[in-house]
C-alpha positions, 0 to 999 in steps of 0.5 A: 500500499502507498500512501502520498500527500500534496499540499492541502491547497492542491486540488490533483487531477492525476496520480499514478504510482509505480514499482521498479525492480533493480534493473529499472523494469515496472512491475507494478502500476496503479493509476487513480480514478477520478473518485480516488482524487477527491482529497489531497492524497491518494492511497494505491494497493499493489502486489510484489513478491518480497525484494528491493524496489524503487517506488514513484509517485507522479501527480499533476493538479488542477493548475497543470503543476506536475510532481514525482517522488521517488521511495526506495522499497524494502518489500521484506517483512520483519519477524518477532519469532515466528510472527512477521509483521507488516509495515507500520501505517500512521493516520488519524481516526475520523468518525470511526474510521482510519485514514492514513497520514504522512504529515501532521499539524496540530492533531492531539494523537496519531493512531499507529498500526501493523498487521501480524502474521503467522501468529502460533495458534493458541498465543497472542503476542504483545506489542508497545509503541515508542516515540523517539527522535531517532532510530535507537535514541531513548524513548519520549513516550512508550505506550502499550499497543492494543492487539486485536485478534482477525477473522483468521486466527494466524493473524491480528492487528497491533494498534495504539494512540500516540500522543503527538499534540505536544511534541513541537514540529519536527521529524520523530521516529515511531518504533512498534515493538512486537513480543512473541511468546514463543521466540524473540521480540521485533520491530518496524519503524516509521518517520512522523513529520509534525509540521505545527 
């Protein structure tokens, strides 16, 4: 899943996302339908085998301005013992729904969530979420994550609310640490950018 945001004043009229392998060959593409361009951001979903890729997002707005952004994508899953973990997604909750977000301003909180796969039967992992200034620096805040079982007994979602309202503008590292009852812990990280 790819999420891209434009300035809030920009009204997008076209957007596309492509995934390229190490040889520059496109292995996946998504093009927005008109109804998917109602906000300042877009969300795309594509399939790719595990590996290293370059993802490119290209957009144009109503004034004809164009922009692209490239991202080095590591499409492999981190592990915590036998459990595989998806990437960490940040967003906000509006009217009970989750909306992915990359840039935060005056929101009092952010939602963090990730999917857990290959859970051992009969045991549920635990997890916590941390806010830090650097990848391995001390945590500014640490709170337990809620693990919600999925419809399939081998899957669950780890989520939590991050208190970001009092944080000064800047970049922060959000760390999700998952502890498996049958093995070691693992973690995934994501940068949270606060602009206001």
